[in-house]
RODREN-91279 format. One record per residue: y, x, z of N, C-alpha, C in turn; residue in three letters. Coordinates in steps of 0.05 Angstrom, whole numbers, plus 5000, padded with zeros to 4 digits. Layout:
N
{rogu {Y, X, Z}, {Y, X, Z}, {Y, X, Z}, "ALA"},
...
END
This chain:
151
{rogu {1950, 4719, 7325}, {1963, 4745, 7329}, {1954, 4756, 7356}, "MET"},
{rogu {1945, 4781, 7356}, {1936, 4794, 7380}, {1955, 4817, 7388}, "LYS"},
{rogu {1964, 4815, 7413}, {1982, 4836, 7424}, {1968, 4848, 7449}, "ILE"},
{rogu {1967, 4874, 7450}, {1956, 4888, 7473}, {1979, 4899, 7489}, "LEU"},
{rogu {1979, 4893, 7515}, {1999, 4904, 7534}, {1986, 4925, 7551}, "ILE"},
{rogu {1995, 4949, 7548}, {1985, 4972, 7563}, {2005, 4980, 7584}, "ILE"},
{rogu {1995, 4982, 7609}, {2012, 4992, 7631}, {2000, 5017, 7642}, "ASN"},
{rogu {2017, 5037, 7646}, {2008, 5063, 7655}, {2008, 5067, 7685}, "GLY"},
{rogu {2009, 5092, 7693}, {2005, 5099, 7721}, {2025, 5086, 7740}, "PRO"},
{rogu {2014, 5077, 7762}, {2028, 5066, 7785}, {2038, 5037, 7781}, "ASN"},
{rogu {2034, 5027, 7757}, {2042, 4999, 7753}, {2025, 4980, 7769}, "LEU"},
{rogu {2000, 4988, 7775}, {1983, 4972, 7792}, {1994, 4971, 7821}, "ASN"},
{rogu {2014, 4987, 7828}, {2026, 4986, 7854}, {2053, 4973, 7855}, "PHE"},
{rogu {2058, 4956, 7834}, {2083, 4941, 7835}, {2084, 4924, 7860}, "LEU"},
{rogu {2108, 4922, 7872}, {2111, 4907, 7897}, {2108, 4925, 7921}, "GLY"},
{rogu {2094, 4947, 7917}, {2089, 4966, 7939}, {2106, 4991, 7934}, "ILE"},
{rogu {2106, 5000, 7910}, {2120, 5025, 7902}, {2150, 5020, 7898}, "ARG"},
{rogu {2166, 5033, 7913}, {2195, 5032, 7910}, {2206, 5005, 7902}, "GLU"},
{rogu {2203, 4985, 7919}, {2212, 4958, 7912}, {2242, 4956, 7906}, "PRO"},
{rogu {2258, 4975, 7916}, {2286, 4976, 7910}, {2291, 4982, 7881}, "ASN"},
{rogu {2272, 4994, 7867}, {2274, 5001, 7839}, {2258, 4981, 7822}, "ILE"},
{rogu {2233, 4976, 7830}, {2215, 4961, 7814}, {2211, 4932, 7822}, "TYR"},
{rogu {2224, 4924, 7844}, {2222, 4896, 7853}, {2199, 4892, 7872}, "GLY"},
{rogu {2198, 4868, 7882}, {2178, 4862, 7903}, {2154, 4846, 7892}, "THR"},
{rogu {2155, 4840, 7866}, {2132, 4825, 7854}, {2110, 4845, 7847}, "LYS"},
{rogu {2085, 4835, 7849}, {2062, 4851, 7845}, {2053, 4853, 7816}, "SER"},
{rogu {2034, 4870, 7810}, {2023, 4872, 7783}, {2010, 4846, 7775}, "TYR"},
{rogu {1997, 4833, 7794}, {1985, 4806, 7788}, {2007, 4786, 7781}, "SER"},
{rogu {2030, 4788, 7795}, {2053, 4771, 7788}, {2062, 4776, 7759}, "ASP"},
{rogu {2062, 4801, 7751}, {2070, 4808, 7724}, {2051, 4795, 7704}, "LEU"},
{rogu {2025, 4799, 7709}, {2005, 4788, 7690}, {2007, 4758, 7689}, "ILE"},
{rogu {2010, 4745, 7712}, {2012, 4716, 7712}, {2038, 4707, 7697}, "ASN"},
{rogu {2060, 4721, 7701}, {2085, 4715, 7687}, {2081, 4716, 7657}, "TYR"},
{rogu {2067, 4737, 7648}, {2063, 4741, 7619}, {2043, 4720, 7608}, "LEU"},
{rogu {2022, 4714, 7623}, {2003, 4693, 7615}, {2017, 4666, 7612}, "LYS"},
{rogu {2035, 4659, 7631}, {2049, 4634, 7630}, {2068, 4634, 7605}, "GLU"},
{rogu {2081, 4656, 7600}, {2099, 4658, 7577}, {2083, 4655, 7551}, "PHE"},
{rogu {2059, 4668, 7550}, {2042, 4665, 7526}, {2034, 4636, 7523}, "THR"},
{rogu {2027, 4622, 7544}, {2019, 4594, 7543}, {2042, 4577, 7532}, "LYS"},
{rogu {2067, 4583, 7541}, {2090, 4568, 7531}, {2094, 4573, 7500}, "GLN"},
{rogu {2089, 4597, 7492}, {2091, 4603, 7463}, {2070, 4589, 7447}, "LEU"},
{rogu {2045, 4589, 7458}, {2023, 4576, 7445}, {2027, 4545, 7444}, "ASN"},
{rogu {2041, 4534, 7464}, {2048, 4506, 7464}, {2067, 4499, 7441}, "ASP"},
{rogu {2081, 4520, 7432}, {2100, 4517, 7410}, {2087, 4524, 7383}, "LYS"},
{rogu {2060, 4525, 7384}, {2044, 4531, 7360}, {2046, 4559, 7350}, "LYS"},
{rogu {2052, 4578, 7367}, {2050, 4606, 7360}, {2023, 4615, 7370}, "ILE"},
{rogu {2005, 4621, 7352}, {1978, 4628, 7359}, {1977, 4657, 7368}, "ASN"},
{rogu {1981, 4660, 7394}, {1983, 4687, 7406}, {1962, 4692, 7427}, "LEU"},
{rogu {1948, 4714, 7424}, {1929, 4723, 7444}, {1938, 4750, 7455}, "ASN"},
{rogu {1945, 4750, 7481}, {1955, 4774, 7494}, {1933, 4785, 7512}, "VAL"},
{rogu {1928, 4810, 7509}, {1908, 4825, 7524}, {1922, 4845, 7542}, "LEU"},
{rogu {1910, 4851, 7565}, {1923, 4868, 7585}, {1905, 4892, 7592}, "PHE"},
{rogu {1918, 4915, 7596}, {1903, 4939, 7605}, {1922, 4955, 7622}, "PHE"},
{rogu {1911, 4966, 7644}, {1927, 4984, 7661}, {1909, 5007, 7669}, "GLN"},
{rogu {1920, 5031, 7668}, {1905, 5055, 7677}, {1924, 5076, 7687}, "SER"},
{rogu {1915, 5091, 7706}, {1929, 5114, 7717}, {1921, 5140, 7703}, "ASN"},
{rogu {1904, 5137, 7682}, {1893, 5160, 7668}, {1902, 5161, 7639}, "HIS"},
{rogu {1913, 5184, 7631}, {1923, 5187, 7604}, {1902, 5183, 7583}, "GLU"},
{rogu {1879, 5195, 7587}, {1857, 5192, 7567}, {1848, 5163, 7563}, "GLY"},
{rogu {1847, 5148, 7585}, {1839, 5120, 7583}, {1860, 5104, 7566}, "ALA"},
{rogu {1885, 5111, 7569}, {1906, 5097, 7554}, {1903, 5105, 7524}, "ILE"},
{rogu {1898, 5130, 7519}, {1894, 5138, 7491}, {1869, 5124, 7479}, "ILE"},
{rogu {1848, 5123, 7494}, {1824, 5109, 7485}, {1830, 5080, 7478}, "ASP"},
{rogu {1846, 5067, 7495}, {1853, 5038, 7491}, {1870, 5035, 7466}, "LYS"},
{rogu {1888, 5053, 7461}, {1905, 5053, 7437}, {1887, 5055, 7412}, "ILE"},
{rogu {1868, 5074, 7413}, {1850, 5077, 7390}, {1831, 5053, 7387}, "GLN"},
{rogu {1822, 5041, 7409}, {1806, 5016, 7407}, {1823, 4994, 7395}, "GLU"},
{rogu {1848, 4993, 7400}, {1865, 4973, 7388}, {1864, 4973, 7358}, "ALA"},
{rogu {1863, 4997, 7346}, {1860, 4999, 7317}, {1833, 4988, 7309}, "TYR"},
{rogu {1812, 4995, 7322}, {1785, 4986, 7315}, {1781, 4956, 7319}, "LEU"},
{rogu {1796, 4945, 7338}, {1794, 4916, 7344}, {1815, 4900, 7330}, "ASN"},
{rogu {1829, 4912, 7311}, {1849, 4897, 7294}, {1871, 4884, 7310}, "HIS"},
{rogu {1881, 4898, 7330}, {1904, 4888, 7346}, {1929, 4889, 7328}, "ILE"},
{rogu {1945, 4868, 7329}, {1969, 4867, 7312}, {1993, 4882, 7323}, "ASP"},
{rogu {1995, 4884, 7349}, {2018, 4898, 7361}, {2011, 4907, 7389}, "GLY"},
{rogu {2025, 4928, 7398}, {2022, 4939, 7425}, {2049, 4940, 7439}, "ILE"},
{rogu {2048, 4933, 7464}, {2071, 4937, 7482}, {2061, 4956, 7503}, "ILE"},
{rogu {2076, 4978, 7507}, {2067, 4998, 7526}, {2089, 5005, 7546}, "ILE"},
{rogu {2081, 5004, 7571}, {2098, 5016, 7592}, {2082, 5041, 7602}, "ASN"},
{rogu {2089, 5064, 7591}, {2073, 5088, 7597}, {2078, 5100, 7624}, "PRO"},
{rogu {2095, 5087, 7640}, {2101, 5099, 7667}, {2111, 5127, 7664}, "GLY"},
{rogu {2102, 5145, 7682}, {2111, 5173, 7681}, {2102, 5188, 7656}, "ALA"},
{rogu {2081, 5178, 7642}, {2073, 5190, 7617}, {2096, 5189, 7596}, "PHE"},
{rogu {2115, 5171, 7600}, {2138, 5168, 7582}, {2151, 5195, 7577}, "THR"},
{rogu {2152, 5211, 7597}, {2169, 5235, 7597}, {2155, 5260, 7587}, "HIS"},
{rogu {2128, 5259, 7583}, {2115, 5284, 7575}, {2090, 5280, 7559}, "TYR"},
{rogu {2080, 5256, 7554}, {2055, 5253, 7541}, {2057, 5252, 7510}, "SER"},
{rogu {2057, 5275, 7499}, {2056, 5277, 7469}, {2029, 5267, 7459}, "TYR"},
{rogu {2009, 5267, 7476}, {1982, 5257, 7468}, {1984, 5226, 7464}, "ALA"},
{rogu {1998, 5212, 7482}, {2001, 5183, 7478}, {2019, 5178, 7454}, "ILE"},
{rogu {2040, 5193, 7451}, {2057, 5191, 7427}, {2040, 5194, 7402}, "HIS"},
{rogu {2023, 5214, 7400}, {2007, 5219, 7377}, {1987, 5197, 7372}, "ASP"},
{rogu {1976, 5186, 7394}, {1957, 5164, 7392}, {1970, 5140, 7379}, "ALA"},
{rogu {1994, 5133, 7388}, {2009, 5111, 7377}, {2014, 5115, 7347}, "ILE"},
{rogu {2023, 5139, 7340}, {2028, 5146, 7312}, {2003, 5144, 7295}, "LYS"},
{rogu {1980, 5152, 7307}, {1955, 5153, 7291}, {1944, 5126, 7284}, "SER"},
{rogu {1949, 5106, 7300}, {1937, 5079, 7295}, {1954, 5062, 7276}, "VAL"},
{rogu {1980, 5069, 7272}, {1997, 5054, 7255}, {1998, 5024, 7262}, "ASN"},
{rogu {2000, 5018, 7288}, {2004, 4991, 7298}, {2032, 4989, 7309}, "ILE"},
{rogu {2046, 4968, 7302}, {2073, 4965, 7312}, {2072, 4965, 7343}, "LYS"},
{rogu {2088, 4984, 7355}, {2087, 4988, 7384}, {2115, 4988, 7395}, "THR"},
{rogu {2118, 4974, 7417}, {2144, 4972, 7431}, {2141, 4984, 7459}, "VAL"},
{rogu {2160, 5001, 7466}, {2161, 5013, 7493}, {2176, 4995, 7512}, "GLU"},
{rogu {2166, 4992, 7536}, {2178, 4975, 7557}, {2180, 4991, 7583}, "VAL"},
{rogu {2202, 4985, 7598}, {2205, 4996, 7625}, {2218, 4975, 7642}, "HIS"},
{rogu {2209, 4972, 7667}, {2220, 4953, 7685}, {2249, 4961, 7693}, "LEU"},
{rogu {2252, 4986, 7698}, {2279, 4996, 7705}, {2292, 5008, 7680}, "SER"},
{rogu {2318, 5014, 7683}, {2332, 5026, 7661}, {2330, 5056, 7664}, "ASN"},
{rogu {2312, 5069, 7649}, {2307, 5097, 7653}, {2331, 5114, 7646}, "ILE"},
{rogu {2349, 5103, 7630}, {2373, 5118, 7622}, {2393, 5120, 7645}, "ASN"},
{rogu {2389, 5105, 7666}, {2407, 5106, 7689}, {2394, 5117, 7714}, "GLU"},
{rogu {2372, 5132, 7710}, {2358, 5143, 7733}, {2360, 5174, 7732}, "ARG"},
{rogu {2341, 5187, 7745}, {2341, 5216, 7746}, {2341, 5228, 7718}, "GLU"},
{rogu {2351, 5252, 7716}, {2353, 5265, 7689}, {2327, 5266, 7675}, "GLU"},
{rogu {2305, 5273, 7688}, {2279, 5276, 7674}, {2269, 5249, 7664}, "PHE"},
{rogu {2277, 5227, 7676}, {2268, 5200, 7667}, {2283, 5191, 7642}, "ARG"},
{rogu {2305, 5203, 7636}, {2321, 5195, 7612}, {2307, 5204, 7586}, "LYS"},
{rogu {2288, 5221, 7588}, {2274, 5231, 7564}, {2249, 5215, 7560}, "ILE"},
{rogu {2246, 5204, 7536}, {2222, 5190, 7529}, {2210, 5203, 7504}, "SER"},
{rogu {2187, 5216, 7507}, {2173, 5227, 7484}, {2157, 5206, 7470}, "VAL"},
{rogu {2155, 5182, 7482}, {2140, 5160, 7470}, {2158, 5145, 7450}, "ILE"},
{rogu {2184, 5142, 7456}, {2202, 5126, 7441}, {2202, 5131, 7411}, "ARG"},
{rogu {2201, 5156, 7401}, {2201, 5161, 7372}, {2176, 5149, 7358}, "PRO"},
{rogu {2155, 5143, 7372}, {2131, 5131, 7360}, {2132, 5101, 7360}, "ALA"},
{rogu {2153, 5090, 7373}, {2155, 5061, 7376}, {2177, 5049, 7358}, "CYS"},
{rogu {2175, 5023, 7353}, {2195, 5010, 7336}, {2219, 5000, 7352}, "ILE"},
{rogu {2216, 4998, 7378}, {2239, 4990, 7395}, {2231, 4995, 7424}, "ASN"},
{rogu {2252, 4994, 7442}, {2248, 4997, 7470}, {2264, 4976, 7485}, "THR"},
{rogu {2251, 4964, 7505}, {2265, 4944, 7522}, {2262, 4954, 7551}, "PHE"},
{rogu {2284, 4954, 7566}, {2283, 4965, 7593}, {2305, 4953, 7610}, "MET"},
{rogu {2300, 4956, 7636}, {2321, 4950, 7656}, {2323, 4921, 7664}, "GLY"},
{rogu {2305, 4904, 7655}, {2306, 4876, 7661}, {2281, 4866, 7676}, "LYS"},
{rogu {2267, 4885, 7689}, {2243, 4878, 7704}, {2223, 4864, 7685}, "GLN"},
{rogu {2211, 4841, 7694}, {2191, 4827, 7678}, {2203, 4817, 7651}, "PHE"},
{rogu {2228, 4811, 7651}, {2241, 4801, 7627}, {2240, 4821, 7604}, "GLU"},
{rogu {2238, 4847, 7610}, {2235, 4867, 7589}, {2210, 4862, 7573}, "SER"},
{rogu {2189, 4854, 7586}, {2163, 4849, 7572}, {2167, 4824, 7554}, "TYR"},
{rogu {2180, 4804, 7565}, {2184, 4779, 7549}, {2200, 4785, 7524}, "ARG"},
{rogu {2221, 4800, 7526}, {2237, 4808, 7503}, {2220, 4824, 7483}, "GLU"},
{rogu {2203, 4841, 7493}, {2186, 4857, 7476}, {2166, 4840, 7461}, "ALA"},
{rogu {2155, 4820, 7474}, {2136, 4802, 7461}, {2150, 4787, 7438}, "ILE"},
{rogu {2173, 4776, 7444}, {2187, 4761, 7423}, {2195, 4778, 7399}, "LEU"},
{rogu {2204, 4803, 7405}, {2211, 4821, 7384}, {2186, 4828, 7367}, "TYR"},
{rogu {2164, 4833, 7380}, {2140, 4841, 7366}, {2129, 4818, 7349}, "LEU"},
{rogu {2130, 4794, 7360}, {2122, 4770, 7344}, {2138, 4769, 7318}, "ILE"},
{rogu {2164, 4773, 7321}, {2182, 4772, 7298}, {2175, 4794, 7278}, "ASP"},
{rogu {2171, 4818, 7288}, {2165, 4841, 7270}, {2138, 4837, 7256}, "GLU"},
{rogu {2118, 4828, 7270}, {2092, 4824, 7258}, {2093, 4801, 7238}, "ILE"},
{rogu {2108, 4781, 7243}, {2110, 4758, 7225}, {2123, 4766, 7199}, "SER"},
{rogu {2138, 4787, 7198}, {2152, 4796, 7174}, {2132, 4808, 7154}, "LYS"},
{rogu {2108, 4815, 7163}, {2089, 4829, 7146}, {2077, 4810, 7125}, "GLU"},
END
């Protein structure tokens, strides 16, 4: 099973950007956390390959979503960052590839500024996990494994 984790703008600045909201751990810490979790799952005989991508550019994220289709990726986890609130292009890309996709946020966007409460990405996704920092990704992986396994 192949899962692609896409992280959008400013996620590369984790630990630097507003640590009171996003925490003090870095993007490298996030990747290492997820790699360790994947290893634990694989030790339990879940054949999981997790790929990572981060970009501050909307078009690069759309290209990666389309590549996921061509590369037979089984599921996508996306933290679209600020694109969450206005990128109908990313929404459309997710819809076009017909790959089970889960939206993730480190913070709880429903408890932040008014503009952050709106996700134009959510309707294209099968679920959303948020507000639990790195744990949100872990929950998304487990959920996606379960959903893909039902096929």
